[in-house]
N, C-alpha and C positions, 0 to 999 in steps of 0.2 A: 798705321797702314790700314787701309780699308778692310772691313770684316768680309769674309766671304759668306754668301747667303745661298749657295748652291747645295742641293741635296742630290737626289737620285736623278740623273739624266738618262735619256734613252740609250740603249745599248745597240750598237750596229754590228751585229755578229752574224750576219749571213756569210757563211764560208764561201770562199772563191772555189770554182772549179779547179781540180788539180789535174794536170796532165800526167799520164803514167810515168813519163821520163822527161826530166828537164832538158832543155835543149842545150846541153853543154858540149855536145860532140861536134857541132858545126863551128866553122871559123867565127861566125858572127856571135853565136852563143858564147864561145870562149872569151871573146872580146868583151862582151857585156858582163859575164861572170868575172873576169879580171878587174873590171871597173867596179863592180859591186864589192869585191873583196878588197880593193884598194881603199874604197870609201869606208869600208867597216873597219879598216886597220886589222884585218884578220885574213886568214886563208881558209877559214872555216867553211867547208862545203856545205854544211847544214844551214848556216845563215844565208849563204849565196842562194841556195835552193829556194828558202822561203822568199826572199825577195823577188826572185824570178818568177816563182809559181804564183804568187799573190798579187803582183803589181806590174802592170803594163807600162805605167808612165815612167819615164827616166827620172824625172825631177822628184817624184814621190819616192822612187827607189834610193835616190841619192839622199833624201831627207831622212828616211828610216835608217839607212847605213850609217849616216853620220851620228845620229842620235844612239844608235846601238853601240857604236864605238866609244862615244863620250860617256854614256851612262852604264856601260858594261852589261847590256842586256844579254840574257841567254836567248837561245832559239825560241824557246816557249814564250818568253816575255816578248820578244819580236813579233811573234805570230798574234799575241793578245793585242798589242798595240796597233797593228795593222788592222785587224779585225774591228777594233773599236774607233777607226779613223782618227787617231791621235794627230795627225797632221792638220786636220780640219779644226780640232778642238783646241789645239796648242795656242797659248797666247791670246785666246779669242774672247775672254771675259770683258765686259764693260767696266770701266774704272775711271777714276780721276787721278791716276798716278802722275800724269804729266803735269798737272797742275800743283800737285801736293808734295812731289818728291823732287829731288835733283835729277838732272838729266841722266846719269849713270844709274841711280837707284831705280828711276821710274822704269827704264828699259828692262832691267833685271826683274823688277817686280812684275811686269806685265808678262814677262817670259815664264813665270812660275804658274801663271793661271792656266785653266782649262774651262772650256764651256761647251757642253755640260761636262760634269764629272760622271763617269760611268761606274756605278756601284752594282753591277749585275751579278757579281759573285755573292751578294748577300741574298739568303733565302728567308722570307718572312711570311707569315700567314697573313690573310687579309684582315684588316682592322688594327694592325700594329700601330704603335704610337712613336713619337719621336725618340723617347728613351730606348724603346726596342730597336729602333734603327741604330741608335748610337752604340748600343751593347753589341749588336750584330757586327757593326763595323770593326769595333775594337777587337772582337772575337777573330776577325780576319786581319789581323794587324799588317801581316806582310803584304797581303793584296792591297790593303788601304794605303800603305806607304808607297806601294808601286804605282798606284793610280795617282796619288798627290804629286809624285815626281822627285827627283833627286833633290836633296838638301833639306827635306822636311825631318824634323824630330818631334815627337809627341811629348808634350810636357804634362798634360793631364786632361782628364774629362770631368765635366761638372765642376770645373775649377773656380774656387770662390774669390770674389772681389769684393772688398769692403770699400765703400765711397761714402765718407761722412758717417751717417747713421744707418745707411742701407747696405745690405748684402745681396749680391746676385751671383748667378753661377754661368760660366762659359761652357757651352757644349763640348767644344773641343779647342784646346789651346796647343798650338804648335810653335816651334822656333825653326827659323830657316838659317841654316848655317852659312850660306853665302851672302844673304841679305843681312844677316846679323839683326833680324827684327822678329818680333812676335807675329804670328798669323792666327787670327781667331775665326773659327768655323762655327756658324749658327745653323742648325738643322731645322728646316722647315718643311712640313708636309703639305701644307696648302701653298696656294699661289702667294707670291710676295705682295703684301699689302703696304701701301705708303706709309701707313701708321707704324710699320716695323722699322722704318728708317731711323726714328729717333731713338729707339732701342739700340740699334747698331751703332749709332752715332756715340751714345754713352759708353758702350763697351770699347770702342775704338780708342775714344779720348781717355778712358780709364786706364787702359793698357799702355797707352802711350805716355800717360802721366805718371807712371810708376806705381799704380795701384796693385800690381801683382804681388802676392804676399811671398815672403822668403821660404816659407815653410807651409806644408798643408797640414 
């Protein structure tokens, strides 16, 4: 599976203006609220209020409602995902999955991508290094997994791979429980350089070729 080369993406966290009272008392308001509750698979007034307060577009409300139900989002998580514009970032990464995976796998692999990833929950001082970013992300493990999406499990960081006489390290090795595939994240602070592609290809081929050690 193609390595992810995304690091910190821009956060879109300008809060929407909130009306003092959600319009649930009017007939139209009740109809919209009922539709949101049905899409969410819940009668939680909190979820419905978030959807009505934050989103004007019906298709966006339905998208977030469906994902909230499928992934079991709390109201706080729902608010975070709306603020970061997940519906725009979801499945948006450039990939070659359609050429390298079977039809079913390629669709699912594309679904688990996001572009960009929003890691604005990490607080780092200017001049930080890639290892500092990695440590900060793992220090916020719950938030990291929330941003990666449902199905990701972290196998290890700075994970060693031995290929022939050479040893190198994966920044972050994950396993996706629905894809049944390893996913490698390489953290880069600078712009992507075409020369990095060779390094990513080596890591991808090594993971796919069974180079992951049984123990650390």
